[in-house]
N, C-alpha and C positions, 0 to 999 in steps of 0.2 A: 717027335715034334717037328722033325725036318719035313714031313709032308705038309704040315701047316704052313711052314714058311715057303714051300714050293708052290703052294696053291694061292696064297694071298695076292701076289701080283696079277695073275691072269684074272681072278675074280675082281679085283679093283678096277683093271682095266675094262673088263666086260661091263661093269656098272656104269663107268663113266662113258663107255660107247653107247649104251643104251639110253643114257640121259642125253647125250649129243643127238642121237636120232630122233628121240621124242621132241627135243627143242626144235630140231629143223622142221619136222612134220607139223608141229604147232604153229610155227611162224610162216608156213606157207599160206597163201591167200589171205582172206580177212581184210581188215581195214587198211593195212599197210601195203596190199598188193598193187594198187594203182599208183601209190607213190614210188614203190620200187620200180614198177613197169616204165613210169615216167623218167625215172633217173637212168635207167638203161637206155631208154630210146634217146634221151639227150646225149648221153655219152656216146652212143654209136653214130648220132648225126654229126657231133662234133668231130669224131675221128674221120667220118667220111668226108666232111667238109675240109678238113685239114690235108687229107689225101688228095682231094681234087685240087686244092689250091696249090699243092706242090708239084702237081702235073703227073703224080703217080696213077697208073691205070690199075693197079692192084693184080695184073696177071703175071 
């Protein structure tokens, strides 16, 4: 029975990892893509304007 207890943790982690990958793949694109892209663009624009306001050239 030691082999069962040795195999359970990797199998459980593999199942959760596969579920995570499936969730990530399913959430790509679709109806939320434009909303997510807009959020990222707004965040980048805010960071860029804050950098320019502080006089940092980023180099």
